Residue frames as a rotation matrix with the C-alpha (Angstrom) as fourth column:
LEU 1
-0.533 -0.032 -0.846 -173.95
0.644 -0.664 -0.380 49.75
-0.549 -0.747 0.374 -35.10
GLU 2
0.080 0.643 0.761 -176.76
0.898 -0.378 0.225 52.02
0.433 0.666 -0.608 -36.04
ILE 3
-0.859 -0.396 -0.323 -176.13
0.493 -0.811 -0.314 55.74
-0.138 -0.430 0.893 -35.60
LYS 4
0.201 0.979 0.042 -179.26
0.980 -0.201 -0.010 57.77
-0.001 0.043 -0.999 -34.83
PRO 5
-0.357 -0.294 0.887 -179.47
0.336 -0.926 -0.172 61.61
0.872 0.237 0.429 -35.47
ASP 6
-0.829 -0.023 -0.558 -179.94
0.540 -0.288 -0.791 63.99
-0.143 -0.957 0.251 -32.63
ILE 7
-0.316 0.679 -0.663 -182.35
-0.232 -0.733 -0.640 66.35
-0.920 -0.049 0.389 -34.38
ILE 8
-0.405 0.330 0.852 -184.79
0.888 0.363 0.281 65.98
-0.217 0.871 -0.441 -37.25
VAL 9
-0.630 0.195 -0.752 -185.70
-0.197 -0.976 -0.088 69.06
-0.751 0.092 0.654 -39.29
PHE 10
-0.096 0.656 0.749 -188.74
0.890 0.393 -0.231 69.30
-0.446 0.645 -0.621 -41.54
LEU 11
-0.443 0.126 -0.888 -189.34
-0.266 -0.964 -0.004 71.86
-0.856 0.235 0.461 -44.28
ASP 12
0.647 0.734 0.207 -191.49
0.031 0.245 -0.969 72.05
-0.762 0.633 0.136 -47.37
GLY 13
-0.297 -0.788 0.540 -189.89
0.612 0.277 0.740 71.25
-0.733 0.550 0.400 -50.70
ASP 14
0.455 0.591 0.666 -191.73
0.890 -0.278 -0.362 74.04
-0.029 0.757 -0.653 -52.55
TYR 15
-0.367 -0.739 0.566 -189.14
0.729 -0.606 -0.319 76.79
0.578 0.295 0.760 -51.94
SER 16
0.462 0.688 0.559 -191.34
0.182 -0.691 0.699 78.61
0.868 -0.221 -0.445 -49.43
ASP 17
0.924 -0.216 -0.315 -189.11
0.325 0.010 0.946 78.10
-0.201 -0.976 0.080 -46.44
TYR 18
0.629 -0.771 0.097 -185.66
-0.602 -0.562 -0.568 79.57
0.492 0.299 -0.818 -45.95
PRO 19
0.758 -0.297 -0.580 -183.22
0.439 0.890 0.118 76.69
0.482 -0.345 0.806 -45.14
GLU 20
-0.269 -0.899 0.344 -180.57
0.233 -0.408 -0.883 79.25
0.934 -0.158 0.320 -44.14
GLN 21
0.059 0.341 0.938 -182.69
-0.819 -0.521 0.240 79.76
0.570 -0.783 0.249 -40.97
LEU 22
0.541 0.192 -0.819 -182.10
0.074 0.959 0.274 76.17
0.837 -0.209 0.505 -39.95
THR 23
-0.497 -0.797 -0.343 -179.39
0.454 0.098 -0.886 77.16
0.740 -0.596 0.313 -37.46
GLU 24
-0.665 0.375 0.646 -181.85
-0.646 -0.723 -0.245 79.55
0.375 -0.580 0.723 -35.74
LEU 25
0.328 0.891 -0.313 -184.45
-0.666 0.453 0.593 76.71
0.670 0.014 0.742 -35.71
ILE 26
0.484 -0.135 -0.865 -182.32
0.360 0.931 0.056 74.19
0.798 -0.339 0.499 -33.94
GLU 27
-0.436 -0.718 0.542 -180.63
-0.159 -0.532 -0.832 76.63
0.886 -0.449 0.118 -31.58
PRO 28
0.105 0.467 0.878 -183.22
-0.963 -0.174 0.208 76.26
0.250 -0.867 0.431 -28.74
ILE 29
0.927 0.173 -0.333 -182.80
-0.126 0.979 0.157 72.45
0.354 -0.103 0.930 -28.97
ILE 30
0.243 -0.941 -0.235 -179.04
0.484 0.328 -0.812 72.64
0.841 0.083 0.535 -28.75
ASN 31
-0.622 -0.635 0.459 -178.67
0.052 -0.618 -0.785 75.48
0.781 -0.464 0.417 -26.21
GLN 32
-0.445 0.521 0.729 -181.82
-0.874 -0.429 -0.227 75.32
0.194 -0.738 0.646 -24.09
GLN 33
-0.983 0.020 0.184 -182.64
-0.020 0.977 -0.213 71.57
-0.184 -0.213 -0.959 -24.28
ILE 34
-0.131 0.974 -0.186 -186.05
-0.785 -0.217 -0.580 72.35
-0.605 0.070 0.793 -25.81
ASP 35
-0.304 0.049 0.952 -187.66
0.175 0.985 0.005 69.27
-0.937 0.168 -0.308 -27.38
PHE 36
-0.023 0.490 0.872 -189.57
0.981 0.179 -0.074 70.82
-0.193 0.853 -0.484 -30.30
VAL 37
-0.542 -0.222 -0.811 -189.27
0.114 -0.975 0.191 74.08
-0.833 0.011 0.554 -32.29
ILE 38
0.361 0.700 0.616 -191.79
0.837 0.047 -0.545 75.52
-0.410 0.712 -0.569 -34.72
GLY 39
-0.873 -0.479 0.089 -190.70
0.455 -0.739 0.497 78.01
-0.172 0.475 0.863 -37.37
ALA 40
0.043 0.951 -0.306 -193.71
0.644 -0.260 -0.719 80.42
-0.764 -0.166 -0.624 -37.04
ARG 41
-0.436 -0.098 0.895 -194.62
0.862 -0.331 0.384 82.08
0.259 0.938 0.229 -40.29
ASN 42
-0.345 0.195 -0.918 -194.91
0.559 -0.743 -0.367 85.52
-0.754 -0.640 0.147 -38.73
SER 43
0.595 0.673 0.440 -197.17
0.749 -0.267 -0.606 87.80
-0.290 0.690 -0.663 -40.85
LYS 44
0.752 -0.359 -0.552 -194.52
-0.291 -0.933 0.211 90.52
-0.591 0.002 -0.806 -40.75
LEU 45
-0.314 -0.949 0.036 -191.96
-0.526 0.206 0.825 88.19
-0.790 0.240 -0.564 -42.27
ARG 46
-0.042 0.347 0.937 -194.22
0.580 0.772 -0.260 86.53
-0.814 0.532 -0.234 -44.83
GLU 47
-0.974 -0.223 -0.024 -194.05
0.083 -0.458 0.885 87.49
-0.208 0.860 0.465 -48.45
LYS 48
-0.303 0.907 -0.292 -197.31
-0.731 -0.418 -0.540 88.95
-0.612 0.050 0.790 -49.71
GLY 49
0.387 0.581 -0.716 -199.49
-0.900 0.408 -0.155 86.04
0.202 0.704 0.681 -51.15
SER 50
-0.610 -0.726 -0.318 -197.35
-0.630 0.688 -0.362 83.28
0.481 -0.021 -0.876 -49.59
MET 51
-0.873 0.481 0.079 -200.33
0.333 0.706 -0.625 82.04
-0.356 -0.519 -0.777 -47.59
THR 52
-0.569 0.753 0.330 -203.87
0.261 -0.215 0.941 82.02
0.780 0.622 -0.074 -49.04
PRO 53
-0.347 0.493 0.798 -206.67
-0.793 -0.609 0.032 83.52
0.502 -0.622 0.602 -47.01
GLN 54
0.712 0.656 -0.252 -208.01
-0.448 0.700 0.557 80.05
0.542 -0.283 0.791 -46.27
GLN 55
0.122 -0.756 -0.643 -204.59
0.523 0.599 -0.605 78.90
0.843 -0.263 0.469 -45.07
ALA 56
-0.753 -0.399 0.524 -204.26
-0.142 -0.678 -0.721 81.88
0.643 -0.617 0.454 -42.79
PHE 57
0.100 0.857 0.506 -207.80
-0.903 -0.136 0.408 81.37
0.418 -0.498 0.760 -41.40
GLY 58
0.722 0.198 -0.662 -207.32
-0.067 0.974 0.218 77.60
0.688 -0.113 0.717 -40.98
ASN 59
-0.289 -0.908 -0.303 -204.02
0.449 0.151 -0.881 78.14
0.846 -0.390 0.364 -39.24
TRP 60
-0.666 0.072 0.743 -205.59
-0.548 -0.723 -0.421 80.73
0.506 -0.687 0.521 -36.87
LEU 61
0.426 0.902 0.076 -208.59
-0.764 0.313 0.565 78.43
0.485 -0.299 0.822 -36.15
ALA 62
0.495 -0.306 -0.813 -206.36
0.288 0.941 -0.179 75.39
0.820 -0.146 0.554 -35.46
THR 63
-0.609 -0.785 -0.119 -204.00
0.395 -0.169 -0.903 77.28
0.688 -0.596 0.413 -33.11
PHE 64
-0.367 0.576 0.731 -207.04
-0.788 -0.610 0.085 79.03
0.494 -0.544 0.678 -31.41
LEU 65
0.668 0.683 -0.296 -208.65
-0.432 0.680 0.592 75.61
0.605 -0.267 0.750 -30.72
MET 66
0.143 -0.698 -0.702 -205.31
0.541 0.649 -0.535 74.28
0.829 -0.304 0.470 -29.35
LYS 67
-0.775 -0.319 0.546 -205.17
-0.217 -0.677 -0.703 77.29
0.594 -0.663 0.456 -26.97
VAL 68
0.081 0.913 0.400 -208.78
-0.888 -0.116 0.445 76.64
0.453 -0.391 0.801 -25.84
PHE 69
0.811 0.408 -0.419 -208.48
-0.272 0.898 0.347 72.88
0.518 -0.167 0.839 -25.36
PHE 70
0.578 -0.674 -0.461 -204.82
0.707 0.695 -0.131 72.42
0.408 -0.250 0.878 -24.44
ASN 71
0.874 -0.224 -0.431 -203.63
0.070 -0.820 0.568 75.94
-0.480 -0.527 -0.701 -23.24
ALA 72
0.267 -0.792 0.549 -201.12
0.939 0.342 0.038 75.80
-0.218 0.505 0.835 -26.07
LYS 73
0.244 -0.295 -0.924 -198.96
0.051 -0.947 0.316 78.71
-0.968 -0.124 -0.217 -27.01
PHE 74
-0.533 -0.449 0.717 -198.63
0.716 0.212 0.665 77.87
-0.451 0.868 0.209 -30.76
SER 75
-0.014 0.487 -0.873 -199.46
-0.315 -0.831 -0.458 80.62
-0.949 0.269 0.165 -33.30
ASP 76
0.041 -0.089 -0.995 -198.69
-0.999 -0.022 -0.040 78.50
-0.018 0.996 -0.090 -36.38
LEU 77
0.761 0.093 0.643 -198.79
-0.060 0.996 -0.073 74.97
-0.646 0.017 0.763 -37.85
GLY 78
0.458 -0.594 -0.661 -195.65
-0.869 -0.457 -0.191 75.88
-0.188 0.662 -0.726 -39.76
PRO 79
0.987 -0.052 -0.151 -194.08
-0.005 0.936 -0.351 73.08
0.159 0.347 0.924 -41.75
PHE 80
0.090 -0.994 0.063 -190.53
-0.091 -0.072 -0.993 74.30
0.992 0.084 -0.097 -40.95
ARG 81
0.747 0.232 0.623 -189.83
-0.645 0.026 0.763 72.69
0.161 -0.972 0.169 -37.61
ALA 82
-0.252 -0.872 -0.419 -187.26
-0.449 0.489 -0.748 70.75
0.857 -0.001 -0.515 -35.66
ILE 83
0.756 0.495 0.428 -187.53
-0.624 0.350 0.699 68.05
0.196 -0.796 0.573 -33.02
LYS 84
-0.303 -0.825 0.476 -185.16
-0.886 0.429 0.178 65.87
-0.351 -0.368 -0.861 -31.05
TYR 85
-0.463 0.037 -0.885 -185.01
-0.642 0.675 0.364 62.54
0.611 0.737 -0.289 -32.81
ASN 86
-0.933 0.090 -0.348 -185.84
0.288 0.767 -0.573 60.50
0.215 -0.635 -0.742 -29.62
LYS 87
-0.605 0.755 -0.254 -188.88
-0.190 -0.447 -0.874 62.73
-0.773 -0.480 0.414 -28.98
LEU 88
-0.289 0.469 -0.834 -190.10
-0.957 -0.153 0.246 62.21
-0.012 0.870 0.493 -32.56
VAL 89
-0.727 -0.081 -0.682 -189.90
-0.153 0.987 0.046 58.49
0.669 0.138 -0.730 -32.10
GLN 90
-0.927 0.314 -0.204 -191.78
0.280 0.218 -0.935 58.80
-0.249 -0.924 -0.290 -28.86
LEU 91
-0.520 0.759 -0.392 -194.66
-0.695 -0.643 -0.322 60.64
-0.496 0.105 0.862 -30.58
ARG 92
-0.609 0.284 0.741 -195.53
0.434 0.901 0.012 57.55
-0.664 0.329 -0.672 -32.72
MET 93
-0.496 0.385 -0.779 -196.72
-0.621 -0.783 0.009 59.67
-0.607 0.488 0.627 -35.59
GLU 94
-0.244 0.557 0.794 -199.56
0.403 0.803 -0.440 58.26
-0.882 0.213 -0.421 -37.72
ASP 95
0.695 0.666 -0.271 -200.76
0.073 -0.441 -0.895 60.82
-0.715 0.602 -0.355 -40.28
LYS 96
-0.286 -0.804 0.521 -199.13
0.685 0.209 0.698 60.68
-0.670 0.557 0.491 -43.68
THR 97
-0.070 0.332 0.941 -201.13
0.891 -0.403 0.209 63.47
0.449 0.853 -0.267 -45.32
TYR 98
0.064 0.188 0.980 -202.61
0.168 -0.970 0.175 66.86
0.984 0.154 -0.093 -44.36
GLY 99
0.831 0.517 0.205 -202.74
-0.092 -0.234 0.968 66.35
0.548 -0.823 -0.147 -40.64
TRP 100
0.352 -0.745 -0.566 -199.15
0.739 0.593 -0.321 65.58
0.575 -0.306 0.759 -39.74
THR 101
-0.519 -0.591 0.618 -198.28
0.097 -0.759 -0.644 69.07
0.849 -0.274 0.451 -38.54
VAL 102
0.061 0.606 0.793 -201.14
-0.808 -0.437 0.396 69.37
0.586 -0.665 0.463 -36.15
GLU 103
0.828 0.174 -0.534 -200.75
0.047 0.926 0.374 65.74
0.559 -0.335 0.758 -35.04
MET 104
-0.080 -0.961 -0.263 -197.14
0.660 0.147 -0.737 66.39
0.747 -0.232 0.623 -34.08
GLN 105
-0.590 -0.149 0.794 -198.04
-0.311 -0.865 -0.394 69.54
0.745 -0.479 0.464 -32.16
LEU 106
0.454 0.848 0.274 -200.96
-0.693 0.142 0.707 67.85
0.560 -0.511 0.652 -30.35
LYS 107
0.711 -0.234 -0.664 -198.76
0.408 0.905 0.118 64.91
0.573 -0.355 0.739 -29.31
VAL 108
-0.437 -0.878 0.194 -196.04
0.351 -0.365 -0.862 67.28
0.828 -0.309 0.468 -28.10
LEU 109
-0.313 0.444 0.840 -198.70
-0.726 -0.682 0.091 68.94
0.613 -0.581 0.536 -25.94
LYS 110
0.706 0.694 -0.142 -200.22
-0.454 0.597 0.661 65.72
0.543 -0.402 0.737 -24.68
GLN 111
0.542 -0.613 -0.574 -196.80
0.652 0.738 -0.173 64.31
0.530 -0.281 0.800 -23.79
LYS 112
0.965 -0.028 -0.260 -195.83
0.158 -0.732 0.663 67.54
-0.209 -0.681 -0.702 -22.12
MET 113
0.093 -0.938 0.334 -192.70
0.995 0.098 -0.002 68.07
-0.031 0.333 0.942 -24.16
SER 114
0.011 -0.179 -0.984 -191.06
0.300 -0.938 0.175 71.47
-0.954 -0.297 0.043 -24.12
TYR 115
0.088 0.060 0.994 -191.57
0.996 -0.016 -0.087 73.64
0.011 0.998 -0.061 -27.19
VAL 116
-0.186 -0.076 -0.980 -190.98
0.163 -0.986 0.045 77.14
-0.969 -0.151 0.196 -28.53
GLU 117
0.702 0.311 0.641 -191.69
0.697 -0.111 -0.709 79.05
-0.149 0.944 -0.294 -31.69
ILE 118
-0.365 -0.728 -0.580 -189.26
0.361 -0.685 0.633 81.24
-0.858 0.022 0.513 -33.50
PRO 119
0.610 0.596 -0.523 -190.37
-0.234 -0.495 -0.837 83.68
-0.757 0.633 -0.162 -36.22
VAL 120
-0.407 -0.699 0.588 -189.28
0.483 0.382 0.788 82.61
-0.775 0.605 0.182 -39.68
ARG 121
-0.435 0.209 -0.876 -189.54
-0.707 -0.682 0.188 84.18
-0.558 0.701 0.445 -43.10
TYR 122
-0.181 0.481 0.858 -191.86
0.467 0.810 -0.356 82.58
-0.866 0.336 -0.371 -45.70
LYS 123
-0.630 -0.104 -0.770 -192.05
-0.537 -0.657 0.528 83.24
-0.561 0.746 0.358 -49.42
ASN 124
0.429 0.825 -0.368 -194.34
-0.830 0.199 -0.521 82.33
-0.356 0.529 0.770 -52.30
ARG 125
0.141 -0.276 0.951 -194.04
-0.043 0.958 0.285 78.72
-0.989 -0.081 0.123 -53.25
ILE 126
-0.755 -0.278 -0.594 -192.99
-0.628 0.049 0.776 77.28
-0.187 0.959 -0.212 -56.68
GLY 127
-0.845 0.441 -0.303 -195.97
0.150 0.738 0.658 75.69
0.514 0.510 -0.690 -58.43
THR 128
-0.072 0.898 0.433 -199.51
-0.738 -0.340 0.582 75.20
0.671 -0.278 0.688 -57.16
SER 129
-0.765 -0.164 0.623 -200.28
-0.616 0.470 -0.632 73.47
-0.189 -0.867 -0.460 -53.89
LYS 130
-0.624 0.552 -0.553 -202.34
0.105 0.761 0.641 70.25
0.775 0.341 -0.533 -54.03
VAL 131
-0.442 0.445 -0.778 -203.66
0.895 0.158 -0.418 71.32
-0.063 -0.881 -0.468 -50.60
SER 132
-0.249 0.363 -0.898 -204.24
0.342 -0.834 -0.432 75.09
-0.906 -0.415 0.083 -50.42
GLY 133
-0.852 -0.123 -0.509 -204.37
-0.383 -0.517 0.766 75.47
-0.357 0.847 0.393 -54.24
THR 134
-0.685 0.666 -0.297 -207.61
0.038 0.440 0.897 73.42
0.728 0.603 -0.327 -54.61
VAL 135
-0.008 0.798 0.603 -211.01
-0.866 -0.307 0.394 73.55
0.500 -0.519 0.694 -52.96
LYS 136
0.734 0.269 -0.624 -210.89
-0.079 0.946 0.314 69.75
0.675 -0.181 0.715 -52.35
GLY 137
-0.141 -0.906 -0.399 -207.36
0.551 0.263 -0.792 69.96
0.823 -0.331 0.462 -50.80
THR 138
-0.658 -0.077 0.749 -208.35
-0.403 -0.804 -0.437 72.86
0.636 -0.590 0.498 -48.60
LEU 139
0.334 0.897 0.290 -211.49
-0.817 0.122 0.563 71.10
0.470 -0.425 0.774 -47.34
MET 140
0.620 -0.171 -0.766 -209.66
0.199 0.978 -0.057 67.80
0.759 -0.117 0.641 -46.80
ALA 141
-0.455 -0.890 -0.015 -206.88
0.348 -0.162 -0.923 69.50
0.820 -0.425 0.384 -44.90
GLY 142
-0.470 0.359 0.806 -209.33
-0.686 -0.723 -0.078 71.45
0.555 -0.590 0.586 -42.79
ILE 143
0.650 0.750 -0.123 -211.36
-0.550 0.576 0.605 68.38
0.525 -0.326 0.787 -41.92
LYS 144
0.325 -0.635 -0.700 -208.19
0.451 0.755 -0.476 66.41
0.831 -0.161 0.532 -41.07
ILE 145
-0.642 -0.683 0.348 -206.73
0.104 -0.527 -0.844 69.16
0.759 -0.506 0.409 -38.88
ILE 146
-0.181 0.689 0.702 -209.96
-0.897 -0.409 0.170 69.92
0.404 -0.598 0.692 -36.97
GLY 147
0.675 0.486 -0.555 -210.51
-0.309 0.869 0.386 66.16
0.670 -0.089 0.737 -36.65
TRP 148
-0.116 -0.813 -0.570 -207.11
0.516 0.441 -0.734 65.63
0.849 -0.380 0.368 -34.95
ILE 149
-0.744 -0.194 0.639 -207.80
-0.326 -0.730 -0.601 68.49
0.583 -0.656 0.479 -32.51
PHE 150
0.152 0.887 0.436 -211.14
-0.932 -0.019 0.363 67.12
0.330 -0.462 0.823 -31.45
LYS 151
0.537 -0.035 -0.843 -209.85
0.058 0.998 -0.005 63.55
0.841 -0.046 0.538 -31.26
TYR 152
-0.455 -0.801 -0.388 -207.23
0.523 0.112 -0.845 64.71
0.721 -0.587 0.368 -28.73
ALA 153
-0.610 0.276 0.743 -209.52
-0.584 -0.790 -0.186 67.18
0.536 -0.548 0.643 -26.93
PHE 154
0.260 0.865 0.428 -211.98
-0.954 0.163 0.250 64.48
0.146 -0.474 0.868 -26.06
LYS 155
0.082 -0.390 -0.917 -209.68
-0.218 0.891 -0.398 61.53
0.973 0.232 -0.011 -25.67
């Protein structure tokens, strides 16, 4: 007998997310039957310096393109997120690097799953990011994220 979870929660392991907000994150799934919840790193709740200018711009650009191509209501590609386990399986995730957040959101849109964002706090990470902390990482992430969006926009 294999027991499957009901909800899967993702958060970064760099101390930037607030795990104590997990109950707020899963509340729409439990009480409103929402399929997917993004913890949106609201600028008012973000610690100064917790997102680099290139992260903030890339995030804005990606969510703007998702609005244009998919009429999405996302404001963030936030890593702190929750999804019903069976819906995650249904997404058939592929990306194992920089593009997994946008891939998940695009597949949620394409499969017409229900979603909401809740504002979450966000603080400065511990250590240096291999993605946003380097020019190469920033460029690779940007290329991957934009690539996923255009792949789905013209599919």
